[in-house]
C-alpha positions in Angstrom: 115.1 -88.2 -38.6 112.2 -89.6 -36.7 110.2 -87.7 -34.1 110.0 -88.8 -30.5 107.7 -91.7 -29.7 105.0 -89.7 -27.9 105.0 -86.9 -30.5 104.9 -89.4 -33.3 101.9 -91.2 -31.7 100.1 -87.9 -31.3 100.9 -87.0 -34.9 99.6 -90.4 -36.1 96.3 -89.7 -34.5 96.0 -86.3 -36.2 97.1 -87.9 -39.5 94.5 -90.6 -39.1 91.7 -88.0 -38.6 92.8 -86.2 -41.7 92.8 -89.4 -43.8 89.4 -90.3 -42.4 87.9 -87.0 -43.3 89.6 -86.3 -46.6 90.7 -89.8 -47.6 92.9 -88.8 -50.5 96.3 -88.5 -48.8 99.2 -90.9 -49.1 101.6 -91.8 -46.4 104.3 -90.0 -48.2 102.3 -86.8 -48.2 101.6 -87.1 -44.5 105.3 -87.6 -43.9 106.1 -84.4 -45.7 104.0 -82.5 -43.2 105.0 -84.7 -40.2 104.6 -82.6 -37.0 104.1 -79.3 -38.8 100.4 -78.2 -38.5 100.9 -75.3 -40.9 102.3 -77.6 -43.6 99.5 -80.0 -43.0 96.9 -77.3 -43.4 98.6 -76.1 -46.6 98.6 -79.7 -48.0 94.9 -80.2 -47.2 94.0 -76.9 -48.7 95.9 -77.7 -51.9 94.2 -81.1 -52.2 90.7 -80.1 -51.1 90.4 -76.5 -52.1 88.6 -75.6 -48.9 89.2 -72.4 -47.0 92.3 -72.1 -44.8 90.1 -71.2 -41.7 87.9 -74.3 -42.1 90.9 -76.6 -42.4 92.7 -74.9 -39.5 89.7 -75.4 -37.3 89.5 -79.1 -38.3 93.2 -79.6 -37.6 93.0 -77.8 -34.3 90.1 -80.1 -33.4 92.0 -83.2 -34.4 95.0 -82.1 -32.4 92.8 -81.5 -29.3 91.2 -84.9 -29.7 94.7 -86.4 -29.8 95.3 -84.7 -26.5 97.9 -82.2 -27.6 97.6 -78.7 -29.0 98.9 -78.2 -32.6 101.4 -75.6 -31.4 102.8 -78.3 -29.1 103.3 -80.7 -31.9 105.2 -78.1 -33.9 107.1 -77.1 -30.9 108.1 -80.7 -29.9 109.2 -81.4 -33.5 111.3 -78.2 -33.7 112.9 -79.0 -30.3 113.8 -82.5 -31.6 115.3 -81.0 -34.8 117.2 -78.5 -32.7 118.6 -81.1 -30.4 119.6 -83.2 -33.5 121.4 -80.1 -34.9 123.2 -79.6 -31.7 124.4 -83.3 -31.7 125.7 -82.8 -35.3 127.5 -79.7 -34.2 129.1 -81.5 -31.3 130.2 -84.3 -33.7 131.7 -81.7 -36.1 133.6 -80.1 -33.2 135.0 -83.4 -32.0 136.1 -84.3 -35.6 137.9 -81.0 -36.0 139.6 -81.5 -32.6 140.8 -85.0 -33.7 142.1 -83.6 -37.0 143.9 -80.8 -35.2 145.6 -83.2 -32.8 146.5 -85.8 -35.4 146.7 -84.1 -38.9 149.0 -86.8 -40.4 146.9 -89.7 -39.4 143.8 -87.8 -40.6 145.3 -87.2 -44.1 146.3 -90.9 -44.3 142.9 -92.0 -43.3 141.2 -89.7 -45.8 143.5 -90.9 -48.6 142.9 -94.6 -47.7 139.1 -94.0 -47.7 139.3 -92.2 -51.1 141.5 -94.9 -52.6 139.3 -97.7 -51.5 136.2 -95.9 -52.7 137.9 -95.1 -56.1 138.8 -98.8 -56.5 135.3 -99.9 -55.7 133.8 -97.4 -58.2 136.3 -98.4 -60.9 135.5 -102.1 -60.4 131.8 -101.5 -60.7 132.2 -99.3 -63.8 134.5 -102.0 -65.4 132.0 -104.7 -64.5 129.2 -102.7 -66.2 131.2 -102.3 -69.4 132.1 -105.9 -69.7 130.2 -107.5 -72.6 127.8 -110.3 -71.8 129.1 -113.6 -73.0 127.2 -115.0 -76.0 127.2 -118.4 -77.5 129.7 -117.2 -80.1 132.5 -115.9 -77.9 131.6 -117.7 -74.6 133.7 -120.8 -75.3 136.7 -118.8 -76.5 137.4 -117.0 -73.2 
């Protein structure tokens, strides 16, 4: 899930400062630590071998230059994740209510989805097993 626009912009500024100073980080590595200053510090320490305190001071400075304290980045990210979790929980509760109200329709829908999925998988497996036509047997078919 993506972070909020403002938080993501702040994080991009911090990530840019890290890449500028250390230069050896990929975008994938930066995404692993996205919004979590402790993960970022650990990643930098692993790559650079510098002391935790030095890196922590650098990250704090980069966060302050971005206009947001690092604790705020982590807090904003955790709040976003928490709200996403609550939305998933609401969706789950709504689904269980629908199933409780209409169990027969729910079973039929699940069976239909399973049947359609099974047919699609079977067709794809059969297609993969079909031999490629060659010049010898291509004209016989």
